[in-house]
C-alpha positions in Angstrom: 228.7 71.0 127.4 228.9 74.9 127.2 232.1 76.8 128.0 232.2 80.4 129.2 233.7 82.5 126.7 233.9 85.9 128.5 237.1 86.7 130.5 236.7 88.2 133.9 236.7 92.0 134.1 238.8 93.5 136.8 241.9 95.4 137.6 244.2 96.1 140.7 241.8 98.5 142.1 238.7 96.6 142.2 237.1 96.2 145.6 233.9 94.9 144.9 233.1 91.5 142.8 229.8 90.9 141.2 229.2 87.3 140.2 226.4 86.1 137.7 225.7 82.4 137.2 226.5 81.8 133.6 226.1 84.2 130.5 223.0 84.0 128.5 223.0 83.0 125.0 222.9 86.8 123.9 225.8 87.4 126.2 227.9 84.5 124.7 227.1 85.7 121.2 228.2 89.2 122.1 231.1 88.1 124.2 230.2 90.4 127.0 228.2 90.2 130.2 224.6 91.1 130.3 224.3 91.7 126.7 220.6 90.9 126.4 218.6 94.1 125.7 216.0 93.2 128.4 218.3 92.4 131.2 218.2 95.2 133.5 221.9 94.9 134.8 223.4 98.0 133.2 220.3 100.1 134.1 220.3 99.1 137.7 224.1 99.5 138.2 224.1 103.0 136.5 221.2 104.1 138.7 223.0 102.9 141.7 226.3 104.5 140.8 224.5 107.7 139.7 226.2 107.4 136.2 224.6 107.5 132.7 223.7 103.8 131.5 226.6 102.9 129.4 225.8 102.0 125.7 228.8 100.2 124.4 231.1 97.3 125.7 234.0 100.0 126.2 231.5 102.4 128.2 230.4 99.4 130.3 234.0 98.2 131.0 235.0 101.9 132.0 231.8 102.3 134.2 232.8 99.0 136.2 236.6 99.7 136.4 236.3 103.4 137.2 234.0 102.5 140.1 236.3 99.7 141.4 233.9 96.8 140.4 235.1 93.4 139.2 232.5 91.3 137.1 232.5 87.6 136.3 230.4 84.5 136.5 230.5 81.5 138.9 230.2 78.9 136.1 233.2 78.0 133.8 231.2 75.3 132.0 227.9 73.5 132.3 225.2 71.7 130.5 222.4 74.5 129.8 219.2 74.9 127.5 219.4 78.2 126.1 219.7 80.8 128.8 217.6 79.0 131.5 219.5 78.8 134.8 216.9 76.1 136.1 218.4 73.9 133.4 222.0 74.1 134.5 223.7 70.7 135.1 227.2 69.2 135.2 228.7 72.5 136.6 232.5 73.5 136.7 233.2 76.6 138.7 235.4 79.3 137.5 238.6 80.0 139.7 237.5 83.1 141.6 240.7 83.3 143.2 242.3 84.6 139.9 240.6 88.0 140.7 241.2 87.9 144.5 244.9 87.4 143.9 245.1 90.4 141.8 242.6 92.8 143.4 241.8 93.7 147.0 238.1 92.5 146.8 236.3 93.3 150.0 232.6 92.4 149.1 231.2 89.8 146.9 227.7 90.0 145.5 225.9 87.5 143.4 223.3 88.4 140.8 220.5 86.0 141.7 219.5 82.9 143.4 221.4 80.4 141.2 224.7 82.3 141.2 224.3 82.5 145.1 223.7 78.9 145.6 226.6 77.8 143.3 229.0 80.4 144.8 228.3 79.0 148.1 228.5 75.3 147.1 231.6 75.7 144.8 233.6 78.8 145.5 233.0 80.3 149.1 235.2 77.7 151.0 238.2 78.3 148.4 237.7 82.2 148.5 237.0 82.5 152.2 234.5 85.4 151.4 231.0 85.2 152.1 228.7 86.6 149.2 225.5 88.6 149.5 222.7 87.6 147.1 220.9 90.3 145.2 217.7 89.8 143.2 218.5 88.8 139.7 218.3 91.7 137.0 217.2 88.9 134.4 214.1 89.7 132.5 212.9 86.3 133.8 212.7 87.9 137.5 209.5 89.8 136.7 208.8 89.9 140.6 211.1 92.8 140.9 210.5 96.2 139.2 213.3 98.4 138.1 212.9 100.7 141.1 212.9 97.7 143.6 215.9 96.4 141.9 217.9 99.7 142.1 216.8 99.9 145.9 218.1 96.2 146.5 221.2 96.8 144.8 222.1 100.2 146.4 224.1 98.1 148.7 226.6 97.8 146.2 227.1 101.8 146.3 227.3 101.3 150.0 230.2 98.8 149.8 232.2 101.0 147.4 232.2 103.9 150.2 233.9 101.5 152.8 
């Protein structure tokens, strides 16, 4: 059993929540989200928000919070082989309501199909919020170019305008 070791990132101004499935090995080692250099999350989000790509963990935190974005994962603990989402078994969900009680979250987005399926099965009824599934920014999702990801993820910027 592997336990999630990264706390949720949010503050009282967060309006949008982005949920991944479970941190990769590199993210768990670095103790921060999307820490694998090949993951396109930070490049995609920076393009969508029209900001420079953040380099440091502090830059990443600042970019998210200044744009009213909360970030966490659906899974609190699971059995997983390496970073392979398809190997995930014996899932325990994070309590997403921790964020919802502290911040006026208006929209929830999931980063990829695994996060979306697990959110719907384990969290949606408890949160009362539907999530929109966005294509995974993982390097394993080779079907999507960086440009296509940016186009699909632009709904995050739209949600922040509301």
